[in-house]
Biopython code that builds the backbone (N, CA, C, O; Angstrom):
import numpy as np
from Bio.PDB.StructureBuilder import StructureBuilder

atoms = [
    (1, "UNK", "N", (7.672, 16.065, -6.869)),
    (1, "UNK", "CA", (7.737, 14.582, -6.564)),
    (1, "UNK", "C", (6.051, 14.201, -6.439)),
    (1, "UNK", "O", (5.098, 14.859, -6.022)),
    (2, "UNK", "N", (6.151, 13.002, -6.929)),
    (2, "UNK", "CA", (4.848, 12.446, -7.219)),
    (2, "UNK", "C", (4.436, 11.421, -6.363)),
    (2, "UNK", "O", (4.893, 10.304, -6.604)),
    (3, "UNK", "N", (3.783, 11.534, -5.554)),
    (3, "UNK", "CA", (3.225, 10.288, -4.214)),
    (3, "UNK", "C", (2.398, 8.784, -5.124)),
    (3, "UNK", "O", (1.341, 8.841, -5.753)),
    (4, "UNK", "N", (3.106, 7.788, -4.961)),
    (4, "UNK", "CA", (2.469, 6.727, -5.539)),
    (4, "UNK", "C", (2.293, 5.720, -4.182)),
    (4, "UNK", "O", (3.179, 5.170, -3.528)),
    (5, "UNK", "N", (1.051, 5.688, -4.030)),
    (5, "UNK", "CA", (0.755, 4.772, -2.969)),
    (5, "UNK", "C", (1.210, 3.393, -2.861)),
    (5, "UNK", "O", (1.899, 2.912, -3.761)),
    (6, "UNK", "N", (0.840, 2.636, -1.707)),
    (6, "UNK", "CA", (1.632, 1.344, -1.718)),
    (6, "UNK", "C", (0.314, 0.513, -2.377)),
    (6, "UNK", "O", (-0.836, 0.953, -2.370)),
    (7, "UNK", "N", (0.723, -0.753, -2.933)),
    (7, "UNK", "CA", (-0.352, -1.461, -3.694)),
    (7, "UNK", "C", (-1.266, -2.290, -2.881)),
    (7, "UNK", "O", (-0.968, -2.991, -1.914)),
    (8, "UNK", "N", (-2.380, -2.109, -3.401)),
    (8, "UNK", "CA", (-3.259, -2.744, -2.598)),
    (8, "UNK", "C", (-3.658, -4.353, -2.689)),
    (8, "UNK", "O", (-3.431, -4.835, -3.799)),
    (9, "UNK", "N", (-4.101, -5.079, -1.905)),
    (9, "UNK", "CA", (-3.912, -6.678, -2.153)),
    (9, "UNK", "C", (-4.423, -6.819, -3.322)),
    (9, "UNK", "O", (-3.888, -7.846, -3.740)),
    (10, "UNK", "N", (-5.084, -6.456, -4.073)),
    (10, "UNK", "CA", (-5.259, -6.910, -5.818)),
    (10, "UNK", "C", (-3.972, -6.675, -6.489)),
    (10, "UNK", "O", (-3.408, -7.591, -7.087)),
    (11, "UNK", "N", (-3.525, -5.594, -6.424)),
    (11, "UNK", "CA", (-2.223, -5.303, -7.084)),
    (11, "UNK", "C", (-1.127, -6.103, -6.444)),
    (11, "UNK", "O", (-0.135, -6.167, -7.170)),
    (12, "UNK", "N", (-1.010, -6.741, -5.285)),
    (12, "UNK", "CA", (-0.016, -7.276, -4.720)),
    (12, "UNK", "C", (0.019, -8.706, -5.167)),
    (12, "UNK", "O", (1.085, -9.304, -5.312)),
    (13, "UNK", "N", (-1.394, -9.364, -5.429)),
    (13, "UNK", "CA", (-1.864, -10.674, -5.973)),
    (13, "UNK", "C", (-1.622, -10.827, -7.284)),
    (13, "UNK", "O", (-1.396, -11.946, -7.746)),
    (14, "UNK", "N", (-1.642, -9.597, -8.131)),
    (14, "UNK", "CA", (-1.366, -9.600, -9.550)),
    (14, "UNK", "C", (-0.108, -10.086, -9.740)),
    (14, "UNK", "O", (0.182, -11.026, -10.481)),
    (15, "UNK", "N", (0.908, -9.216, -8.831)),
    (15, "UNK", "CA", (2.207, -9.445, -9.083)),
    (15, "UNK", "C", (2.502, -10.607, -8.850)),
    (15, "UNK", "O", (3.169, -11.307, -9.612)),
    (16, "UNK", "N", (1.955, -11.031, -7.560)),
    (16, "UNK", "CA", (2.515, -12.736, -7.443)),
    (16, "UNK", "C", (2.062, -13.709, -8.574)),
    (16, "UNK", "O", (2.723, -14.666, -8.979)),
    (17, "UNK", "N", (0.897, -13.341, -8.999)),
    (17, "UNK", "CA", (0.484, -14.246, -9.719)),
    (17, "UNK", "C", (1.310, -14.367, -11.221)),
    (17, "UNK", "O", (1.603, -15.428, -11.773)),
    (18, "UNK", "N", (1.584, -13.073, -11.693)),
    (18, "UNK", "CA", (2.586, -12.770, -12.539)),
    (18, "UNK", "C", (4.119, -13.843, -12.190)),
    (18, "UNK", "O", (4.765, -14.510, -12.998)),
    (19, "UNK", "N", (4.261, -13.727, -11.203)),
    (19, "UNK", "CA", (5.721, -14.181, -10.716)),
    (19, "UNK", "C", (5.261, -16.060, -10.874)),
    (19, "UNK", "O", (5.729, -16.918, -11.622)),
    (20, "UNK", "N", (4.493, -16.118, -10.128)),
    (20, "UNK", "CA", (4.389, -17.879, -9.936)),
    (20, "UNK", "C", (3.690, -18.668, -11.300)),
    (20, "UNK", "O", (3.452, -19.869, -11.426)),
    (21, "UNK", "N", (3.441, -17.498, -12.315)),
    (21, "UNK", "CA", (2.619, -18.456, -13.251)),
    (21, "UNK", "C", (4.203, -18.222, -14.426)),
    (21, "UNK", "O", (4.033, -18.552, -15.600)),
    (22, "UNK", "N", (5.186, -17.840, -14.139)),
    (22, "UNK", "CA", (6.301, -18.141, -15.092)),
    (22, "UNK", "C", (7.313, -19.243, -14.214)),
    (22, "UNK", "O", (8.474, -19.524, -14.512)),
    (23, "UNK", "N", (6.595, -19.731, -13.153)),
    (23, "UNK", "CA", (7.934, -20.535, -12.463)),
    (23, "UNK", "C", (8.049, -21.788, -13.592)),
    (23, "UNK", "O", (7.074, -22.338, -14.103)),
    (24, "UNK", "N", (9.285, -22.072, -13.830)),
    (24, "UNK", "CA", (9.456, -23.260, -14.705)),
    (24, "UNK", "C", (8.792, -24.550, -14.038)),
    (24, "UNK", "O", (8.077, -25.291, -14.714)),
    (25, "UNK", "N", (8.974, -24.722, -13.089)),
    (25, "UNK", "CA", (8.657, -26.163, -12.324)),
    (25, "UNK", "C", (7.279, -26.184, -11.532)),
    (25, "UNK", "O", (6.773, -27.239, -11.150)),
    (26, "UNK", "N", (6.635, -24.762, -11.288)),
    (26, "UNK", "CA", (5.451, -24.857, -10.751)),
    (26, "UNK", "C", (5.553, -24.453, -9.454)),
    (26, "UNK", "O", (6.641, -24.010, -9.083)),
    (27, "UNK", "N", (4.438, -24.528, -8.518)),
    (27, "UNK", "CA", (4.482, -24.245, -7.304)),
    (27, "UNK", "C", (3.375, -25.141, -6.466)),
    (27, "UNK", "O", (2.285, -25.439, -6.954)),
    (28, "UNK", "N", (3.778, -25.515, -5.198)),
    (28, "UNK", "CA", (2.894, -26.656, -4.784)),
    (28, "UNK", "C", (1.274, -26.137, -4.746)),
    (28, "UNK", "O", (0.939, -24.953, -4.704)),
    (29, "UNK", "N", (0.472, -27.144, -4.766)),
    (29, "UNK", "CA", (-1.213, -26.225, -4.416)),
    (29, "UNK", "C", (-1.745, -26.029, -3.425)),
    (29, "UNK", "O", (-2.848, -25.494, -3.315)),
    (30, "UNK", "N", (-0.861, -26.537, -2.292)),
    (30, "UNK", "CA", (-1.453, -25.605, -1.343)),
    (30, "UNK", "C", (-0.837, -24.422, -0.824)),
    (30, "UNK", "O", (-0.958, -24.118, 0.363)),
    (31, "UNK", "N", (-0.006, -23.549, -1.864)),
    (31, "UNK", "CA", (0.276, -22.028, -1.607)),
    (31, "UNK", "C", (-1.037, -21.634, -1.964)),
    (31, "UNK", "O", (-1.702, -22.225, -2.814)),
    (32, "UNK", "N", (-1.521, -20.379, -1.157)),
    (32, "UNK", "CA", (-2.575, -19.543, -1.519)),
    (32, "UNK", "C", (-2.121, -18.216, -1.423)),
    (32, "UNK", "O", (-1.947, -17.565, -0.393)),
    (33, "UNK", "N", (-1.911, -17.808, -2.818)),
    (33, "UNK", "CA", (-1.599, -16.524, -3.235)),
    (33, "UNK", "C", (-2.739, -15.538, -2.540)),
    (33, "UNK", "O", (-2.204, -14.494, -2.165)),
    (34, "UNK", "N", (-3.721, -15.568, -2.350)),
    (34, "UNK", "CA", (-4.310, -14.390, -1.801)),
    (34, "UNK", "C", (-3.887, -14.486, -0.246)),
    (34, "UNK", "O", (-4.033, -13.387, 0.288)),
    (35, "UNK", "N", (-3.339, -15.615, 0.762)),
    (35, "UNK", "CA", (-2.785, -15.025, 1.627)),
    (35, "UNK", "C", (-1.433, -14.702, 1.577)),
    (35, "UNK", "O", (-0.970, -14.209, 2.605)),
    (36, "UNK", "N", (-0.617, -14.878, 0.535)),
    (36, "UNK", "CA", (0.742, -14.700, 0.700)),
    (36, "UNK", "C", (0.457, -12.891, 0.147)),
    (36, "UNK", "O", (1.200, -12.070, 0.686)),
    (37, "UNK", "N", (-0.318, -12.489, -0.622)),
    (37, "UNK", "CA", (-0.635, -11.227, -0.727)),
    (37, "UNK", "C", (-1.106, -10.292, 0.181)),
    (37, "UNK", "O", (-0.879, -9.083, 0.141)),
    (38, "UNK", "N", (-1.807, -10.920, 1.047)),
    (38, "UNK", "CA", (-2.010, -10.261, 2.521)),
    (38, "UNK", "C", (-0.650, -10.120, 3.586)),
    (38, "UNK", "O", (-0.452, -9.153, 4.322)),
    (39, "UNK", "N", (0.002, -11.027, 3.499)),
    (39, "UNK", "CA", (1.243, -10.908, 4.022)),
    (39, "UNK", "C", (1.804, -9.639, 3.691)),
    (39, "UNK", "O", (2.384, -9.079, 4.621)),
    (40, "UNK", "N", (1.767, -8.932, 2.380)),
    (40, "UNK", "CA", (2.689, -7.769, 2.036)),
    (40, "UNK", "C", (1.920, -6.634, 2.525)),
    (40, "UNK", "O", (2.253, -5.522, 2.117)),
    (41, "UNK", "N", (0.999, -6.733, 3.288)),
    (41, "UNK", "CA", (0.222, -5.462, 3.693)),
    (41, "UNK", "C", (1.202, -4.383, 4.152)),
    (41, "UNK", "O", (2.000, -4.658, 5.048)),
    (42, "UNK", "N", (1.187, -3.044, 3.531)),
    (42, "UNK", "CA", (2.032, -2.200, 3.934)),
    (42, "UNK", "C", (3.541, -2.190, 3.160)),
    (42, "UNK", "O", (4.430, -1.411, 3.503)),
    (43, "UNK", "N", (3.653, -2.903, 2.367)),
    (43, "UNK", "CA", (4.846, -3.123, 1.735)),
    (43, "UNK", "C", (4.890, -2.884, 0.661)),
    (43, "UNK", "O", (3.855, -3.047, 0.016)),
    (44, "UNK", "N", (6.333, -2.295, -0.157)),
    (44, "UNK", "CA", (6.285, -1.698, -1.588)),
    (44, "UNK", "C", (6.360, -2.794, -2.530)),
    (44, "UNK", "O", (6.737, -3.932, -2.251)),
    (45, "UNK", "N", (5.892, -2.291, -3.916)),
    (45, "UNK", "CA", (6.454, -3.313, -4.778)),
    (45, "UNK", "C", (7.777, -3.711, -4.956)),
    (45, "UNK", "O", (7.830, -4.751, -5.612)),
    (46, "UNK", "N", (8.686, -3.351, -4.677)),
    (46, "UNK", "CA", (9.883, -3.370, -4.382)),
    (46, "UNK", "C", (10.175, -4.543, -3.637)),
    (46, "UNK", "O", (10.838, -5.489, -4.063)),
    (47, "UNK", "N", (9.588, -4.441, -2.351)),
    (47, "UNK", "CA", (9.662, -5.766, -1.176)),
    (47, "UNK", "C", (9.128, -6.857, -1.963)),
    (47, "UNK", "O", (9.811, -7.861, -1.764)),
    (48, "UNK", "N", (8.256, -7.049, -2.714)),
    (48, "UNK", "CA", (7.229, -8.032, -3.350)),
    (48, "UNK", "C", (8.633, -8.599, -4.719)),
    (48, "UNK", "O", (8.804, -9.791, -4.976)),
    (49, "UNK", "N", (9.220, -7.788, -5.209)),
    (49, "UNK", "CA", (9.842, -8.221, -6.315)),
    (49, "UNK", "C", (11.168, -8.936, -5.803)),
    (49, "UNK", "O", (11.630, -9.945, -6.336)),
    (50, "UNK", "N", (11.735, -8.279, -4.684)),
    (50, "UNK", "CA", (12.950, -8.842, -4.108)),
    (50, "UNK", "C", (12.512, -10.438, -3.466)),
    (50, "UNK", "O", (13.172, -11.436, -3.756)),
    (51, "UNK", "N", (11.399, -10.480, -2.633)),
    (51, "UNK", "CA", (10.676, -11.755, -2.446)),
    (51, "UNK", "C", (10.840, -12.738, -3.398)),
    (51, "UNK", "O", (11.482, -13.784, -3.304)),
    (52, "UNK", "N", (10.041, -12.197, -4.553)),
    (52, "UNK", "CA", (10.279, -12.858, -5.800)),
    (52, "UNK", "C", (11.296, -13.184, -6.062)),
    (52, "UNK", "O", (11.407, -14.394, -5.865)),
    (53, "UNK", "N", (12.233, -12.710, -6.452)),
    (53, "UNK", "CA", (13.591, -13.069, -7.023)),
    (53, "UNK", "C", (14.343, -14.299, -6.150)),
    (53, "UNK", "O", (14.764, -15.418, -6.441)),
    (54, "UNK", "N", (14.288, -13.544, -5.007)),
    (54, "UNK", "CA", (14.682, -14.944, -3.671)),
    (54, "UNK", "C", (14.054, -16.140, -3.863)),
    (54, "UNK", "O", (14.739, -17.136, -4.094)),
    (55, "UNK", "N", (12.878, -16.209, -3.806)),
    (55, "UNK", "CA", (12.160, -17.288, -4.208)),
    (55, "UNK", "C", (12.647, -18.509, -5.459)),
    (55, "UNK", "O", (13.024, -19.680, -5.439)),
    (56, "UNK", "N", (12.412, -17.568, -6.398)),
    (56, "UNK", "CA", (12.804, -18.224, -7.709)),
    (56, "UNK", "C", (14.323, -18.404, -7.818)),
    (56, "UNK", "O", (14.657, -19.227, -8.671)),
    (57, "UNK", "N", (15.271, -17.840, -7.169)),
    (57, "UNK", "CA", (16.328, -18.561, -6.873)),
    (57, "UNK", "C", (16.620, -19.818, -5.975)),
    (57, "UNK", "O", (17.493, -20.680, -6.079)),
    (58, "UNK", "N", (15.675, -19.658, -5.118)),
    (58, "UNK", "CA", (15.914, -20.684, -3.979)),
    (58, "UNK", "C", (15.098, -21.780, -4.959)),
    (58, "UNK", "O", (15.737, -22.823, -4.826)),
    (59, "UNK", "N", (14.088, -22.001, -5.793)),
    (59, "UNK", "CA", (13.910, -23.082, -6.234)),
    (59, "UNK", "C", (14.648, -23.601, -7.496)),
    (59, "UNK", "O", (14.495, -24.723, -7.980)),
    (60, "UNK", "N", (15.514, -22.576, -7.987)),
    (60, "UNK", "CA", (16.597, -22.993, -9.164)),
    (60, "UNK", "C", (17.413, -23.614, -8.385)),
    (60, "UNK", "O", (17.894, -24.651, -8.840)),
    (61, "UNK", "N", (17.813, -23.190, -7.011)),
    (61, "UNK", "CA", (18.801, -24.366, -6.473)),
    (61, "UNK", "C", (18.722, -25.191, -5.725)),
    (61, "UNK", "O", (19.661, -25.841, -5.262)),
    (62, "UNK", "N", (17.192, -25.340, -5.398)),
    (62, "UNK", "CA", (16.841, -26.831, -5.072)),
    (62, "UNK", "C", (16.720, -27.531, -6.142)),
    (62, "UNK", "O", (16.962, -28.700, -5.840)),
    (63, "UNK", "N", (16.381, -27.398, -7.641)),
    (63, "UNK", "CA", (16.510, -28.341, -8.879)),
    (63, "UNK", "C", (17.805, -28.369, -8.907)),
    (63, "UNK", "O", (18.119, -29.552, -9.030)),
    (64, "UNK", "N", (18.607, -27.801, -8.867)),
    (64, "UNK", "CA", (19.984, -28.355, -8.875)),
    (64, "UNK", "C", (20.506, -29.525, -7.787)),
    (64, "UNK", "O", (21.219, -30.518, -7.936)),
    (65, "UNK", "N", (20.027, -29.122, -6.974)),
    (65, "UNK", "CA", (20.533, -29.839, -5.662)),
    (65, "UNK", "C", (19.561, -31.370, -5.578)),
    (65, "UNK", "O", (20.082, -32.444, -5.276)),
    (66, "UNK", "N", (18.228, -31.229, -5.872)),
    (66, "UNK", "CA", (17.302, -32.515, -5.743)),
    (66, "UNK", "C", (16.779, -32.573, -6.918)),
    (66, "UNK", "O", (15.791, -33.308, -6.932)),
    (67, "UNK", "N", (17.080, -32.009, -8.107)),
    (67, "UNK", "CA", (15.843, -32.545, -9.369)),
    (67, "UNK", "C", (14.760, -31.827, -9.111)),
    (67, "UNK", "O", (14.452, -31.486, -10.253)),
    (68, "UNK", "N", (13.998, -31.378, -8.437)),
    (68, "UNK", "CA", (12.590, -30.840, -8.168)),
    (68, "UNK", "C", (12.746, -29.131, -7.711)),
    (68, "UNK", "O", (13.032, -28.606, -6.635)),
    (69, "UNK", "N", (12.437, -28.602, -8.972)),
    (69, "UNK", "CA", (12.287, -26.994, -8.595)),
    (69, "UNK", "C", (11.087, -26.312, -8.088)),
    (69, "UNK", "O", (10.943, -25.112, -7.856)),
    (70, "UNK", "N", (10.089, -27.466, -7.928)),
    (70, "UNK", "CA", (8.755, -26.984, -7.572)),
    (70, "UNK", "C", (8.840, -26.072, -6.236)),
    (70, "UNK", "O", (9.254, -26.554, -5.181)),
    (71, "UNK", "N", (8.404, -24.667, -6.352)),
    (71, "UNK", "CA", (8.156, -23.977, -5.104)),
    (71, "UNK", "C", (7.010, -24.507, -4.369)),
    (71, "UNK", "O", (5.897, -24.854, -4.764)),
    (72, "UNK", "N", (7.706, -24.483, -2.851)),
    (72, "UNK", "CA", (6.906, -25.035, -1.681)),
    (72, "UNK", "C", (6.958, -23.956, -0.849)),
    (72, "UNK", "O", (7.510, -22.878, -1.071)),
    (73, "UNK", "N", (6.165, -24.409, 0.426)),
    (73, "UNK", "CA", (5.849, -23.273, 1.373)),
    (73, "UNK", "C", (7.137, -23.097, 1.818)),
    (73, "UNK", "O", (7.616, -21.972, 1.960)),
    (74, "UNK", "N", (7.864, -24.314, 2.097)),
    (74, "UNK", "CA", (9.297, -24.055, 2.815)),
    (74, "UNK", "C", (10.074, -23.193, 2.183)),
    (74, "UNK", "O", (10.843, -22.491, 2.839)),
    (75, "UNK", "N", (10.001, -23.086, 0.625)),
    (75, "UNK", "CA", (10.834, -22.067, 0.275)),
    (75, "UNK", "C", (10.471, -20.999, 0.461)),
    (75, "UNK", "O", (11.311, -20.144, 0.737)),
    (76, "UNK", "N", (9.127, -20.667, 0.382)),
    (76, "UNK", "CA", (8.288, -19.140, 0.480)),
    (76, "UNK", "C", (8.811, -18.766, 1.735)),
    (76, "UNK", "O", (9.160, -17.589, 1.828)),
    (77, "UNK", "N", (8.992, -19.727, 3.042)),
    (77, "UNK", "CA", (9.506, -19.202, 4.119)),
    (77, "UNK", "C", (10.966, -18.770, 4.253)),
    (77, "UNK", "O", (11.392, -17.796, 4.874)),
    (78, "UNK", "N", (11.495, -19.471, 3.714)),
    (78, "UNK", "CA", (12.668, -19.340, 3.577)),
    (78, "UNK", "C", (13.151, -17.700, 2.815)),
    (78, "UNK", "O", (13.857, -16.858, 3.369)),
    (79, "UNK", "N", (12.701, -17.620, 1.801)),
    (79, "UNK", "CA", (12.724, -16.640, 0.814)),
    (79, "UNK", "C", (12.059, -15.022, 1.719)),
    (79, "UNK", "O", (12.410, -13.852, 1.563)),
    (80, "UNK", "N", (11.284, -15.470, 2.403)),
    (80, "UNK", "CA", (10.400, -14.461, 3.327)),
    (80, "UNK", "C", (11.507, -13.692, 4.383)),
    (80, "UNK", "O", (11.712, -12.490, 4.552)),
    (81, "UNK", "N", (12.247, -15.104, 5.138)),
    (81, "UNK", "CA", (13.384, -14.660, 6.029)),
    (81, "UNK", "C", (14.304, -13.714, 5.288)),
    (81, "UNK", "O", (14.751, -12.653, 5.725)),
    (82, "UNK", "N", (14.582, -14.416, 3.753)),
    (82, "UNK", "CA", (15.702, -13.799, 3.487)),
    (82, "UNK", "C", (15.501, -12.143, 2.754)),
    (82, "UNK", "O", (16.423, -11.339, 2.614)),
    (83, "UNK", "N", (14.374, -11.967, 2.442)),
    (83, "UNK", "CA", (13.970, -10.814, 1.768)),
    (83, "UNK", "C", (13.593, -9.683, 2.757)),
    (83, "UNK", "O", (13.633, -8.489, 2.460)),
    (84, "UNK", "N", (13.196, -10.212, 4.055)),
    (84, "UNK", "CA", (12.768, -9.562, 5.385)),
    (84, "UNK", "C", (11.780, -8.233, 4.917)),
    (84, "UNK", "O", (12.092, -7.058, 5.113)),
    (85, "UNK", "N", (10.524, -8.695, 4.257)),
    (85, "UNK", "CA", (9.939, -7.292, 3.899)),
    (85, "UNK", "C", (9.317, -6.680, 5.209)),
    (85, "UNK", "O", (9.004, -7.381, 6.172)),
    (86, "UNK", "N", (9.194, -5.580, 5.172)),
    (86, "UNK", "CA", (8.907, -4.829, 6.365)),
    (86, "UNK", "C", (7.957, -3.431, 6.109)),
    (86, "UNK", "O", (8.458, -2.390, 5.685)),
    (87, "UNK", "N", (6.689, -3.555, 6.392)),
    (87, "UNK", "CA", (5.939, -2.540, 6.361)),
    (87, "UNK", "C", (6.528, -1.430, 6.579)),
    (87, "UNK", "O", (7.535, -1.291, 7.274)),
    (88, "UNK", "N", (5.708, -0.242, 5.773)),
    (88, "UNK", "CA", (6.353, 1.098, 5.974)),
    (88, "UNK", "C", (5.299, 1.510, 6.898)),
    (88, "UNK", "O", (4.084, 1.414, 6.729)),
    (89, "UNK", "N", (6.105, 2.106, 8.165)),
    (89, "UNK", "CA", (5.427, 2.665, 9.226)),
    (89, "UNK", "C", (4.352, 3.819, 8.681)),
    (89, "UNK", "O", (4.564, 4.407, 7.621)),
    (90, "UNK", "N", (3.381, 4.040, 9.362)),
    (90, "UNK", "CA", (1.806, 4.791, 8.755)),
    (90, "UNK", "C", (2.498, 6.108, 8.858)),
    (90, "UNK", "O", (2.315, 6.941, 7.970)),
    (91, "UNK", "N", (3.392, 6.400, 10.017)),
    (91, "UNK", "CA", (4.125, 7.990, 9.927)),
    (91, "UNK", "C", (4.656, 8.487, 8.696)),
    (91, "UNK", "O", (4.401, 9.565, 8.159)),
    (92, "UNK", "N", (5.438, 7.561, 8.303)),
    (92, "UNK", "CA", (6.188, 7.488, 7.353)),
    (92, "UNK", "C", (5.197, 8.049, 5.788)),
    (92, "UNK", "O", (5.366, 8.857, 4.875)),
    (93, "UNK", "N", (4.028, 6.938, 6.253)),
    (93, "UNK", "CA", (3.043, 7.014, 4.686)),
    (93, "UNK", "C", (2.093, 8.189, 4.644)),
    (93, "UNK", "O", (1.447, 8.500, 3.643)),
    (94, "UNK", "N", (2.053, 8.849, 5.859)),
    (94, "UNK", "CA", (1.457, 9.593, 6.223)),
    (94, "UNK", "C", (2.073, 11.201, 5.665)),
    (94, "UNK", "O", (1.401, 12.057, 5.090)),
    (95, "UNK", "N", (3.208, 11.267, 5.952)),
    (95, "UNK", "CA", (4.371, 12.311, 5.374)),
    (95, "UNK", "C", (4.272, 12.710, 3.722)),
    (95, "UNK", "O", (4.238, 13.742, 3.053)),
    (96, "UNK", "N", (4.243, 11.057, 3.459)),
    (96, "UNK", "CA", (4.196, 11.338, 2.072)),
    (96, "UNK", "C", (2.810, 11.746, 1.258)),
    (96, "UNK", "O", (2.781, 12.357, 0.190)),
    (97, "UNK", "N", (2.041, 11.424, 1.767)),
    (97, "UNK", "CA", (0.387, 11.566, 1.284)),
    (97, "UNK", "C", (0.362, 13.168, 1.893)),
    (97, "UNK", "O", (-0.679, 13.636, 1.432)),
    (98, "UNK", "N", (0.870, 13.967, 2.520)),
    (98, "UNK", "CA", (0.902, 15.085, 2.864)),
    (98, "UNK", "C", (1.561, 16.032, 1.839)),
    (98, "UNK", "O", (1.237, 17.218, 1.780)),
    (99, "UNK", "N", (2.490, 15.487, 1.038)),
    (99, "UNK", "CA", (3.280, 15.921, -0.036)),
    (99, "UNK", "C", (2.373, 15.838, -1.166)),
    (99, "UNK", "O", (2.531, 16.627, -2.097)),
    (100, "UNK", "N", (1.582, 15.106, -1.192)),
    (100, "UNK", "CA", (0.857, 14.712, -2.278)),
    (100, "UNK", "C", (-0.458, 15.796, -2.318)),
    (100, "UNK", "O", (-1.033, 15.920, -3.399)),
    (101, "UNK", "N", (-0.823, 16.394, -1.427)),
    (101, "UNK", "CA", (-1.929, 17.263, -1.270)),
    (101, "UNK", "C", (-1.373, 18.754, -2.141)),
    (101, "UNK", "O", (-2.106, 19.741, -2.206)),
]
sb = StructureBuilder()
sb.init_structure("model")
sb.init_model(0)
sb.init_chain("A")
sb.init_seg("    ")
for serial, (resi, resn, name, xyz) in enumerate(atoms, 1):
    if name == "N":
        sb.init_residue(resn, " ", resi, " ")
    sb.init_atom(name, np.array(xyz, "f"), 0.0, 1.0, " ", f" {name:<3s}", serial, name[0])
structure = sb.get_structure()
C-alpha cells in the first residue's frame, strides 16, 4: 500500500483552474478560486472532482433553462451542497501516515 497525501492548496487550486478554464460559458468574475481551493482543506481530489462535475452539470442545466450557462456563486453553493465534500478526520490521516513509514 502506498500513502498519497491529501492535495495542498496549490494542487487544489490547480485542479479548479483546470476545470474552470474549460467551462464553455465561463464563470462570474467575482468567484475567487483561491477561496474555493481553501474550502477544500482536508478533502481529497476525489471530492474536488465530484464537486466540479456537479458544478458543470448545473451550468449546463442552467444553460438549457435560461440560455446562460455561466457559473455563478449560487451554482457553486448548490454544487457544494450536492457534493457534500467532507474533510478527512485527522485520526484517519494519521492512520495512513503510520502505514507509510
